[in-house]
N, C-alpha and C positions, 0 to 999 in steps of 0.2 A: 085663403088656406094657410093653416099654421105650419110653421116649420118645425122640425125635429131639433131639439137642443142638441149642440154639438157632444156633450157628454153622453147623452143617451145614444146618439148614433154611433159613437166610438164602441160604447159597449155592446150595442146590437152587432156591429161588425165584428167584433172580437168573438162574441158568442158563435157566430156563423162561421168564422174560421176555425176556432177551437173544435167545434162539433163535426167539421168536416175532415178533420185530421185523423191519422192513425192512433190508437191509444197510447203509444209511446213515439210522440213526435220527436223526442230528443234523440232517438236512434237515428234518425235521418240527418241529423245536424251535428256538427262538431261544436258543441256547446262552448267549451272552452276557447276554441278559436273565434268564435262570435264574441264572447265576453271580451277578449283581449282586443280584437280588432276594431271594436266599437267604443273602447276606452272604459268599459263597465268596472274593470277590476281596478281603476284608478280610484273609484269611490266606494266599491262594495267588495267584501270578502264573505265566504260562506260563513264564518265563524266569529266575525268580529266587526264593529263599526270601524269605517275609515272616515270617510266623509258623509257617505249615505249609510243606512241602516244595514247590519249584518243580514245576510240572506236569510238565515235560520229565523231572525227576529220578524222577517217579512212573512215566513211560512208560518210562525207561530201566531202572528196577528189575523191570518185568514184561516187558520186551521179548521174552523167550524163553519167556514163559509163555503157552500157548494158551488159558488159562482167565482171562487178564488181565482182559477187560471184565466178565466175571462177579464176579471178586473185587472189582475196584474199584467196581462198583455195590453190592456187598454193603457194602463198608467205607464209602461215602457214605451208604447209607441206615442203617447201624447205628452210624456214628460209631466212635469208640475212642481208646485212647491205647496207646503203647508201639511202634507200628510205625515212627515216625518221631521218636521222642522221648517226653518226658513231658507235653507239652502236649496236651490232649485235643481231639479233633474232635467237635463235637456232633453227634448223629444228625439225619438229615434224612428223617423219616418222612412228611412231607406231599408229597415229590417223587412225582410219577406214575411208573410203570415206564417210560413213553416218555421223559421227563426223564431218569431215571437212566441209561437206554442212551445217550441222547444225550451226557450228560457224561462217562460212561465212554468213549465213542468220542472224544470231544473231548480227553481226558487222554491218550489213547494216540496221537494225531496229532502227528506230529513238528512 
């Protein structure tokens, strides 16, 4: 029996969590509090690059991708390196599915 590659499993899980949430998941979560409490603002700002990319640059990269929220949620959960350079983004495994969906929606908001 073949196993599912970890990246595919993460994307599938993100699809399920995003599709099960209300259209405006960010309404249920204080996004600014999540960004601050998890250290996101140490590396990301909405309008400028700090260590990681500006959030509006992430939104622009995924603007034409219908799976953008799913991919961004999976990237936040799993972290990684190489999508925006060689500085690694740590994984955020303690975020709830609701927080992940709210963060992805916030990133995609102009």
